[in-house]
ZAVODO-868691 format. One record per residue: y, x, z of N, C-alpha, C in turn; residue in three letters. Coordinates in steps of 0.1 Angstrom, whole numbers, plus 5000, padded with zeros to 4 digits. Layout:
N
YXZYXZYXZALA/...
END
This chain:
455
493453265019493253125024494653065028MET/494852945023496152875025496152825040GLN/497352845046497552795060498852715061ARG/498752605068499952525070500752595082SER/502052595080502952645090503952535094ILE/503952495107504852395112505652435124VAL/506752365126507552385138507752255145GLU/507152245157507152125164508452105173TYR/509051985172510351965180509951895193PHE/509851985203509451935216510751895225TYR/510751785231511851745240511251715254GLU/511551795264510951785277511051645283PRO/512151575280512351435286511951325276ASP/511151365266510751265256511651255244GLY/511151205233511951185221513151105223PRO/514251145217515551075217515450945209THR/515750825214515650705206516750705195PRO/516350645184517250645172517350505168GLN/518250485158518450345152517250315144ARG/516750185145515550145138515950095124CYS/515250145114515550095100514949965097GLY/514049905106513449775103514149665110TYR/514249675123514949565130516449585132CYS/516949705128518349745128518949755142LYS/518149755152518649775166518949925169SER/519949945177520350075181519550135192GLU/519250265191518550345201517250275206ASN/516450235196515150175200513950225193SER/514150305182513050365174512750505180SER/511450515184511050645191509950705184ILE/510050835180509050905173509051055176SER/507951125175507851265176507951325162ASN/508451455161508551505148508351655147GLY/508051705135507951855133508351885118MET/508752005116509252055103508052125097TRP/507652085085506552155078507152255068ALA/507052385071507452485062506552495050HIS/505252485053504152475042503052395048HIS/502352315040501252235045500252215034MET/498952235037497952205028497752055027THR/497252015015497051875013496051815022CYS/494951895025493951845035494551825049GLN/495451915053496051895066496851775067ASP/497651755056498551635056497751505055TYR/496651505048495751395047495151355061LYS/494751465068494251435082495351395091ASP/496551435089497651395098498051245095LEU/498051195083498351055080497250965085ILE/496051015086494950935092495250925107ASP/496051005113496450995127497850935129ARG/498350875119499650805121500850875117GLY/500750995111501951075107502351035093TRP/503551055089504151045076505151145074ARG/505451175061506551275058507751205052ARG/508951265054510151235047510651365043SER/510451405030510751535026509851635033GLY/510351735040509551825047509451795062LYS/510151685066510051645080508851545082TYR/508051575091506851485094507151415108CYS/506851295109507051215121505951125125TYR/505751095137504751005142505350915153LYS/505350785151505950695161505250695174PRO/506050675185505450665198505150515199VAL/503850475196503550335192503750235204MET/503450275216503550185227505050175233ASP/505950255227507350255232508350215222ARG/508050245209509050215198509150065196THR/510350025191510649875190509749815179CYS/509449885168508649835157507449925155CYS/506349895161505149985159504749995144PRO/504550115139504250145125502750185124LEU/501950095118500550125117500150175103TYR/499450285102499050335089498050245082THR/498350215070497550115062496950175049ILE/495750145046495150195034494350075027LYS/494250085014493449985007492250055000CYS/491149985001489950034994490049994979ASP/490450094971490850064957489650014949ALA/488450074949487350024941487049874944PRO/487249834956486949694960488149594959ALA/489249654954490549574954490349454944PHE/490849334949490849214940492249154940GLN/492749124928494049074927494248934933LEU/495348914939495748774944496448704933SER/496648574935497248494924498748544922ARG/499448574932500848614931500948754924SER/499948834926499948964920499648954905GLN/498848864901498548834887499848784880LYS/500548704887501848654882502748764878VAL/502848864887503748984884503249054872VAL/501949084871501449154860501649074847LEU/501448944847501648864835503048864831LYS/503948854841505348844838505848974830LYS/505449094835505849214828505249214814LEU/503949174813503249174799503949084790ASN/504448964795505148864787506448924782ARG/507148994791508449054787508249164776TYR/507149244778506849344768506449284754LEU/505749184755505249124742506249034735GLU/506948954743507848854737509348884739LEU/509648984747511049014749511648924760GLY/510848844766511348754776510248724786SER/510648684799509648654809509248504808THR/510048424800509748284799508548254790LYS/507848144792506748114784507148064770LEU/506348084760506748034747506947884747PRO/507947834739508347694739507147604737GLU/506247634728505147544724504247534736SER/504047644744503147644755503747564767PHE/505047584768505747524779505747374777ALA/505847324765505847184762504547114766LEU/503447194764502147144767501947124782LYS/502547224790502447214805503347104810LEU/504447074803505446984808504846844809ALA/504346794798503746654797504546554805SER/505746524801506646434809506146294809PRO/506246234821505846094822506946004817LYS/506645884811507745794806508645754817PRO/509945754814510845714825510845554826LYS/511045514838511145374841512545314838MET/512545204830513845154827514545084839GLN/515845074838516645014849516244864849ILE/515944814861515644674863514144644861GLY/513344754856511944724854511244714867GLU/511544784877510944784890511144644897ALA/512344594895512644464902511944344895SER/511644364882510944254875509444244878ALA/508944344884507444334888507244244899LYS/506044174898505744074908505044154920VAL/505444144932504744214943503344164945PRO/502444264948501044234950500744204964ARG/499744124966499244094980498244194984THR/498444264994497544374998496544315009VAL/495244325005494244275014493944375025ARG/493544335037493244435047491944505043PRO/491844635047490644715044489444665053SER/488244665046487044625053486044745055ILE/486644875051485744995053484945015040GLY/484145125041483245155029482045055028LYS/481645035016480444955013479245025015ASP/478444985025477145065028476145055017PRO/476244955008475244934998475545034986SER/476645094986477045184975476845334979LYS/476545424970476345564973477645624978PRO/477645734986478945794991479745854979PRO/481045854981481845914970481646064969CYS/481746114957481546254954482746314947ARG/482946444948484146504941483846504926LYS/484846484918484646484904484146624899ALA/484646734906484146864902482646884903LYS/482146824914480746834917479946754906GLU/480446634903479846554892479746624879VAL/480846684875480946764863479946874862ARG/479746944873478747054874477346994872ARG/477146874878475846814877475446774863GLU/476446714856476246684842476046804833ARG/476746904836476547034828475147084830LYS/474647084843473347134846472247044839MET/472446914838471546824832471446854817GLU/472646874810472646904796471947034793LYS/472147124802471547264801470047244801CYS/469447164810468047144811467447074799ILE/468246964795467746894783467646974770GLN/468647064769468647144757467647264757SER/466947284769465947384770466547524772GLY/467847534774468447674776468147724790LYS/468247854791468047924804469347894813ASN/469047814823470147774832470347874843CYS/471547914847471748014858471047974871PRO/471147844874470547794886469847654884GLU/468547654884467847524883467147474895GLN/466947574904466147534916466847444926SER/468247454928468847364938468847214932PRO/468647114940468746974936470146944933PRO/470346834926471746804921472546764933PHE/471946734944472746694956473246814964SER/472946934959473347064966474847074966ALA/475247164975476747174977477347244965SER/478647244964479347304953479047454953VAL/479047514965478847664965477447694959GLN/476447614961475147634956475047624941ASP/476047554934475947524920476947614912LEU/477447724918478347814911477547874899LYS/478247884888477647944876478248084874LEU/477448184870477848314868479048324858ASP/478948234848479948244837481348214842ALA/481448134853482748104858483148184870THR/482348284873482548364885483248494883ASP/483648524870484248644866485748654871HIS/486148764878487448784882488048904875LYS/489248894869489849004861490249114871LYS/490049234866490449354874491949384870SER/492549464879493949504876494149574863VAL/493049654859493149724846493249634834GLU/492649514835492649424824494049364821GLU/494949384831496349324829497349434825PHE/496949564825497849664821498149664807LEU/499349704802499649714788498749804780PRO/498349764768497449844760498349944752ILE/498050074753498750174745498750144730PRO/499850184724499950174709499850034704ASP/499949934712499949794707501349754703LYS/501449684692502849644688503449534697GLN/504549584704505149494713506649484711LEU/507249384717508749374715509449484722ALA/508849534734509449644741508349754743HIS/508749874742507749984744507750024759LYS/506450034764506250064778505550194779PHE/506050284788505450414790505550464804GLU/504450534809504450584822504150734822VAL/504950814829504650964829504551014843LYS/503551094845503351154859503951294858LEU/505051324866505751444865505651524879ILE/505351644878505251734890506651754896GLN/506751724908508051734915508251844924SER/507051904929507152014939505952104937SER/506252234932507552284928507952214915PRO/509252194913509752114901509252174888PRO/508752084879508352124866509552124857SER/509452194845510552184835510952044832PRO/509951954830510251814827511051744838GLU/510651784851511351724862512851764862PHE/513151894859514551934858515251864848HIS/514551834836515251764825515651624828THR/514751554836514951414840515651394853THR/516051504860516551494873517751404874PHE/518751424865520051344866519751194864LYS/518851164854518551024851517850954863GLU/516951034869516150984880517150954892SER/517951054895518951044906519850924904TYR/520250894891521150784888520450644892ALA/519150634889518450514892518350504907VAL/518050614914517950614929519250574935TYR/520350624931521650604936521950454935ARG/521750394923522050254921521150164930LYS/519850204931518950124940519450124954TYR/519750244960520150254974521350174977GLN/522350184968523650114970523449964969ILE/522649914959522549774956521549704965ASN/520449774968519349714976519449734991VAL/519649864995519749905009521149915014HIS/522149885006523549875009524050005016LYS/523550125011524050255015525450275010ASP/526250355018527550385013527450485001LYS/528250474991528150564979528350704983PRO/529150734993529450874997528150935004SER/527250855009526050905015524950935005GLU/524950874994523850884984524151004974VAL/523951124979524351244971523051304965THR/523251394956522051464950521351544961GLU/522151604970521551684981520651594989LYS/521151474993520351385001519151334994GLN/519251304981518051264973517051374972PHE/517451494970516551614970515851634983THR/516551624994515951645007514951535010ARG/515251415006514451295010513151285001PHE/513351294987512251264978511751374969LEU/512451484969512051594960511351704968VAL/512051744978511451854987510051804993ASP/509151894992507851864998507151985003SER/506451975015505852095020504452125014PRO/503952025006502552035002502252144992LEU/501252224995500852334986499852274976MET/500052304964499152254953497752314954ARG/496752234951495352284951494552184943SER/493352234939492352154931491052154938LYS/490352034937489052024942488052094934LYS/488252084920487352144911488052154897SER/487552224888488052244875488052104868GLU/489152064862489251934855489651814864GLY/489651834877490051724886491651724887SER/492151614893493551604895494051714905ILE/495251774902495751874911496451804922GLU/496051834935496651774946498151824948TYR/498951734953500351774955501351654953GLY/502651684952503651574951504051554937SER/504251434933504651394919505651274920TYR/506451264909507251144906506651074894HIS/506350954895505750874884506850794877GLN/507250824865508350764858507850644849HIS/508550534850508250414842509350394833TYR/509050384820510050364809509850234802TYR/510950174798510950054788511950094777ILE/511450104765512250144753512950274756ASP/512250364762512750504764513750514776GLY/514050404783514950404794514150404807LYS/514450504816513850504829514350394837LEU/513350304842513750194850513150194864PHE/512150284866511550284879510850414882MET/510850464894510150584898509350564911VAL/508050604910507250594922506950734927GLY/507350764939507050894945505750894952VAL/504850984948503450974953502951114956VAL/501951124965501251244969499751224965ASP/499251314957497751314955497151404965PHE/496251344973495651414984494151404983LEU/493351484990491851474990491451324994PRO/490751264985490151124987491151014986ASN/492451044983493350934983494650964975CYS/495350854971496650854966497550794976LEU/498650864980499550824991500850784985SER/501350664986502650624982503750664991SER/504750734986505850784995507050684994VAL/507450654982508650564981508650514966TYR/509450414964509650364950511150314949VAL/511750344938513050294936513150264921TYR/514050164918514150114904515550064901TYR/515750054888517050004883517149854886ASP/518149814894518149674898518449574887THR/518749624875518849534864517449474860ASP/516449544865515049494861514349434873PHE/515149384883514549324895513749204891SER/514049134880513349014876511849044873PHE/511549164871510149204868509349234881LEU/509949224893509249254905508649394904SER/509549504902509049634899508349694911PRO/508749664923508049724935506649684936GLY/506349554934504949514934504149574922VAL/504849574910504149634899503749774901TYR/504649854907504350004909503150014918SER/503049934929501849944938500549904930ALA/500649804922499449764914499049874904LEU/500049934898499750044889499150164896TYR/499650194908499050314916497650284920GLU/497450154924496050114927495150134915LEU/495550094903494750114891494550264889ALA/495550344892495350494890494350544900GLU/494350494912493350534922491950494917THR/491750374912490450324907489950414895ARG/490950454887490550534876490050674880LYS/490650734890490250864895488850844902LEU/488650734909487450704916486250714906TYR/486450674894485250674884484750814882LYS/485650914882485151054880484951124893SER/485451074904485151134918485051024928ASP/483850994932483650874941484150904955HIS/484651014958485251034972486750994971THR/487250984959488650944958488750794957PHE/488850724968488750584967489950504975ARG/490750574982491750494990493150514985TYR/493950404986495350394983496150374996TYR/496850475000497650465012499050415009TYR/499450305017500750245014501750265024MET/501550375032502550405043502250335055GLY/503350265060503150195073503150045071TYR/502349975079502349825080503149785092TYR/504149705091505049675102504849525105VAL/504049485114503749335116504949265122HIS/505749335129506949275136508049255126SER/507949315114509049305104508549215092CYS/509049095091508549005080508549065066PRO/509649145063509749205050508649315047LYS/507949365057506949465056505549415056MET/505349285058504049235059503349225046LYS/504149235035503549225022502449325019TYR/502449435026501449545024500049495027LYS/499949395036498649345040498049255030GLY/498849225019498349135008497449204998HIS/497349334999496549414990495149424997TYR/494249344992492949334999491849404991ALA/490849474998490749485013491549595019PRO/492249575029493049675036492549695050SER/492949815055492549855069493749925076PHE/493749905089494749965097494150065107LEU/494750175109494250285118494550245133ALA/493550245141493750215155494650315161CYS/495750285168496750385173496150465185PRO/494950435190494450515201493150595197GLU/492350535189491150605185491150655171THR/492150605163492250645148491050605140TYR/490350505144489350445136489950335128ARG/489350305116489850205106489250075109TRP/490149975110489749835113490249745102VAL/489449645097489949545087491249475092PRO/492149465083493449405087493349265093ILE/492349195088492149055093491949045108GLU/491149145113490949145127492149195135LYS/492949285128494149335135495249225136CYS/495349145126496449045126496348955139ARG/495148915142494948825154495548895166VAL/495349025168495849095180497349115179LYS/497849145167499249165165500149045166LEU/499548925163500248795165500548775180ASP/499648835189499848815203500748925209ALA/500649045204501549155209501749255198ALA/502949305197503349395186502649525186LYS/502249565199501449685200500049645205TYR/499049705198497649665202496649785198SER/495649795207494549885203493549795195ARG/493149845183492249765175490749795178PHE/490449915182489149945185488649865197GLU/487549785195487049695205486149755216GLU/485549865212484649935221485450015231ASP/485549985244486350055254485850195256PRO/484550225253484050355255484550465245LYS/485050415233485450505223486850555227VAL/486950685228488250755232488350875224LYS/489650925221489851045214489451165222PRO/489351285216489051405223490151435234PHE/489751485245490751525255491351655250GLU/492651665250493351785245492951915252VAL/492651905265492352025273491052085268ASP/490152005261488952065256489052155244SER/490252145237490452235225491752305224TYR/492652285234493952345234493852505232ILE/492952565238492852715237492552755223ASP/491952665214491652705200492852675191GLN/493852605196494952565187495652695183ALA/495952705170496552825164498052835165LEU/498552955168499952975170500353095161VAL/501553085155502153195148503253255156LEU/503053375161503953445170504253585166TYR/505553615163505853745158505053785146GLU/504953695137504253715124502753735125ARG/502153705137500753715139500153585143GLN/499053545136498353425139497353455150ALA/497353365160496453375171496153245178MET/494953235184494753105192495653105205PRO/495852985210496752965221496253045233TYR/494953065235494353145246494953285246SER/495153345235495653485234497153475236ILE/497853375230499353365231499653345246PHE/498853265253499153245267499053365275ARG/498153465271498053585279499353675276ALA/499853665264501053745260502353685266ILE/502453555264503753495268503553355273ARG/502653345282502353215288503353165297GLY/503653035296504652975305504452825306GLY/505052755315504852615317505452535305GLU/506652575301507352515290506552525277ALA/505952645274505152665262503952575263GLU/503252575274502052495276502252355273TYR/503352295279503652155277503852125262LYS/504652215255504952195241503652195233LYS/502852295235501652305227500652195230ILE/500552155242499652045246500051915239LYS/501351885239501751765233501551765218GLU/501851885212501651895197500151885194TYR/499251955201497851945199497251805200ALA/497751735210497251595213497651505201ARG/498851525196499351435185498751475171LEU/498551605169497951645156496451635156ALA/495851635167494351625168493651755168GLY/492351755171491651875173491551955160LYS/491051885149490851955136492052025131ASP/493151945130494451995124495052105133VAL/495152085146495852185154495052315155SER/493752315152492952435151492952495138CYS/493652435128493752495114495252535111ARG/496152445115497552475112498152585121MET/499152655117499852755125501152695131LEU/501152685144502352635151503352755153LEU/504452745147505452855148506052855162TYR/506052965169506652985182507653095182MET/508853075187509853175187509553285197GLU/
END
């Protein structure tokens, strides 16, 4: 049986404040952390449901009511996902680039959209005779009220449908019904994200290809593409995040995005193998973007994305999220438990991070009860205060840690044991405080499954 082994970093005086990567303020970001030597995919899935995330093998959880920018875990219900107008624009832009070699509209189509109005000649305005404007006397009570042209067109269409004897989608409402009551099924179709993805083997100006590559443990293909992937990452970090070139090394890249504690596993024969991957996106054989993802029980978790900044005009960050959503929806068809796309953290106090809430329907985890709440309800509270409890029922509370701390598992001198036995062997106040804090943050289920390494 696979067991997670973690080492919790306990600080008696509380976590040391660090520089915030969102608001850039010094000594204001506060989080707890632990090092994961090994971790099952189920344990990690349960941890991210409680607000944890990983960076390489380091796992961290913000102290939500004290940190400068509270980080709320966000997930999207992939099967119910519906594209927004701006997201469709991104998909169409890449498709147009692949098909035509340019993101611009064809000239013939652009001319139709332009339809320029005739320009007024100089002196023409002055030659016009000014009109006498009569004062308004209000609406004429003898005439019927004004109606929207759209509603009139729907009414005419319904009349023609009835006269021709065809089966009309809706005949029962009177013609004076509201526009909502006169919706036709034929106009109600909304395209899914899959309908916008490039069609394989189609003749295009540019060839588009996506490859899912196992990154931990590294596959032979990952070793082959490592240098190319690192070059894209280095260029992205320097140009987008303004990192110093001396800081963006292969060692830092490996520690941040290649190393992973997740142990590979499968739900069943033929299903996706859980674990860590790099998703490579190619145009004409050139790697231009990489999405770092974790496939976990019931979900796909996005870790990071980086791209060649020469392709910024294609909005690659948005495109990768939409592609990963489509991948989640595809897996859902064969396994109905695999339905969520995790996007990391939603940071309401940081304008640049609010875009994650545009993938609908999305949910945020309550930082106190860890129940999922629709983001629309959360925004109202977050507009008033950057930290908020989303769960509205005051009676709902998490398990008291004292009710399960004795069952929390400890790894001591190569032996796995519950804390109740460890306490009898080497019980002390410092050890008790450390294990109590760890068990409270990890939760009952996870702390009673994972092994906490104790020196």
